[in-house]
N, C-alpha and C positions, 0 to 999 in steps of 0.2 A: 836232648842235646843242650849244652850250656850256651847262653847268649852272653858274649863278652864284648864290651864296647871297645872300639878301636884304640882309644886312649888309655885303656886299662893295661896293667902289667901283671900277667899271671906267670909265675916262674915255672920252668920245667920241673916236673916232679909233683906239683900240686895235683890233688885229686878233686875233680868236680863231678857231682852227681847229675842226674837228669833234671832238666828245667832250672838249673842254677842261672841266676842273672848277676853279672858283674858290671856295675855301672861305670860312668866316666871317671877316669883318673884314680881308680882303685888300684891297690897293690896287694897281691896275694903271694905269700912266700912259698918256697919249694916243699915244705913239709906240712902244708895246710891241707885239711880235708873239708870240703864243703859238700854236705849231703843234699839229697834231692830237694829242689824247691827253695834253696837258700837264696835270699835277695840281698845284694850289697848295693846300696845307693851310691851316689858319687863320693869320691874322696875317702873311702873306707880303706884302712890298712889292716890286714890280717897277717900276723907274722908267727914265727916259732912253730912249735909242734902243737898246733891247734886243730881241734875237730869241732865243727859246728853242725848241729843236728838239723833234720829236715824242717823246711819252711820257716826257719828263723830269719827275721827281717832286720837288717842293720842299716842305720841311717847315716847321713854324711858326717865325716870327720871323727868317727869312732876309731879308737886304737885298740886292737884286740890281739893279745898274745905276745906283745913285746916283753922283754926280760923284766923280772920283778924289781921293784924299788926296795931292795934289801941288800945291804952291804955285804952280807954273808953269801950272797949268790955268787957262784964261781963258774958259771957256764954249764952246769949240769943239765942233762937232757930231760928236763921236766916238761910237763904238758898242761894245756888248758883244754878242758872238755866241756862243751856247751851243748845242752840238749836241744830239743825241737820246739817249734812254735813259740819262740821267744821274740820279743820286740826290744831291740837295743837302739836307743835313740842317740841323737847327736852328741858328740864329744864324750861318750862313755869310754872308760878305760877298764880293761880286764887283763890281769897278769897271770902267767903260769905259776906252778908250784916251785918249791925248793926242796933240797935234800933234807932239810930239817923238818919239813912238813908233809912228807909222804910223796913229794914229786908231782902232785897234781892239784890244780884248782878245778873244782867241779861246779857247774851251773846246771840246774834241773830243767824242767819243761814248763812252758806256758807262763814264763816270767815277763815282767815289764821293768826295764831299766830306763828311767827318764833321763833327760839331758844332764850330762856331767856326772852321772853316778860312777863310783869307782869300786871295783872288786879287786882286792889285793891278793897277793900270793897265798896259796894253800887254803883259801876259803872253800867252804862246802855250802852251797845254796840249794835248797830243795825246790819243790814245784810251786807254781802259782805265787811266787814272791813278787812284791812290788817295791822297788826302790825309787823314791821320788827324786826330783831335781837336786843334784849335788850331794845326795846321800853317799856316805863313804864308809867302807869296811876296811879296818886294819887287817893285817895278816892273820891267818888261821881262824877266822871267824866262822861259826856255823849258824845258818839261818834255816829255820824249819818251814814246813809247808804253810802257805797263805800268810806269812808274816808281811807286815807293811812297815817300811821305814820312811818317815816323813822327810820333807825337803831340808837340806842342810844338816841333817843329823850325822853324827860320827860315832862309830862303834870301835872301841878299843880292841887291840889284837887279843886273840884267844877267847873272846866273849862268845857265849852261846845265846842265840835268840830262839826261843821256843816257837812251836807251831802256833799260828793264829795270833801271835803277839802284835802289838801296835807300838811303834816308836814315834813319839811326837816330833814335829818339826823342830829343828835347831837344838835337839837334845844331844848331850854327850853321854854315851853309854859306856860305863867302865865295869859293870857287873852283869852276870848272867840274868836274862829275863825269862821268867817261867812261861810255859805254854799258856796262851789265852791272856797273858798279862798286858797291861797298858802302862807305859812309862813316858815321862817327859820331864824336862827341866835342864838347866845348865849342866848340872851333874845329875843325870836322870834318877828319879826315884819311882818306885812302883806306886801307881795311883789307883789300882783296882784291876778289874778284868776288862778286856776289849769287848764290851757288850755290843757295840755296833757291828764289829766283825762277826761275833757269834750269830747275830740276827741275819746278817748277810749270807752266812754259810749254812743257814737253815737249822741251827740248833733249836730244840724245843724249849718251851718255858721250864719244863721239869729238868732238862739237862743243864740249862743255865742256872737254875736255882741251886742245883747240887754243886755246881762249880763255885757259886758265890758263897755257899755255906762252908765248903771246904777251904776256900780262900781265907775266910775270916778265922777259921780254926788254925790254919797253917801260920798265919801272921799275927796271932793273938800275943799278948804280952806274957801270958803264963807259960811256964816251963821252957825247956830248950827246944830248938828247932828239931833236933833228933826225936825228942819225945812227941812233939806235935805231928811230925811226919808219920811216926808209927801209929799214933791215934787215928789219923785220917786214913791211912792205909787199911787199918782194921775196920773202920766204918764204911769205907767206899771201895772195898776190894773188887767189887763187881761193876764199878763205874769206869768205863774206858777213859773219859775225859779227865776225871780226877786222878786216875792212876797215871796218865800222861805227865801230870804235874809232879806227882810223887816220884816217879822214876827219874824225871829231869833233875829234881833236887838231889836225889840219891846218887846220881852219876858223878864220878870224879871229874873235877874241872880245875883249870888254872885260875879261875876267877871266882869270887864270892857271888852269892845270889843277890840280885837287886831286891831291896826290901822297901816297904813304905815307911814314911816318917811316923813317929808316935802320934796317934790320934787320927791318922788318915783312915778312912773306911771306904769300902767298895760301894 
């Protein structure tokens, strides 16, 4: 049975699962679904066609599911789908999708969104992602598993952030970031692999060395990117990590690939 504070407003039509907790002065809209064990601390607002997965914990003053900050949005019945076991801290904002982006914003499981983080319309966020304080995603951004976005970083619309990538604090990211990549800077450049993240995720020394060698080959000065990708695919076709990067580069995208400056080495 849900526990609803007397000062909270839960609109008729909202669906609340077992053991949901709705704290003081929260507002839950009529088309919201809160699955089992969801906790809303004080002053949380959940609006729109929003589904929040089990055991997700949302902290005070978060604004979840209000209409997108997109002038093209025209009231279409888009959705925000948030997975389970997420922590959404104070003042986080998340918006639903738009007709131009597939009608859904999707957040995975086991993610941490620190104070003031923003997830814009039509984003796709995978599992175990961390967005630090005031990190911001523009519309249509894709973020892979275990990626970390540092505080005050900003990601341009339509950019893809690969799995296990690291975005340095205060970085402006306008190009796609390869899986396992590490980028930072006012206009972010690729600075190597996210070696700290690889260690934390339990990658072996051999796996890490293969990724480092493939990285150097992919971003060498000789030949074209297409030629280098083909060479690496031929050499490491049986290496899952390297092929993650190869497939990422080969996938069609609205943005270019973020690359290192000449002379930068992993």
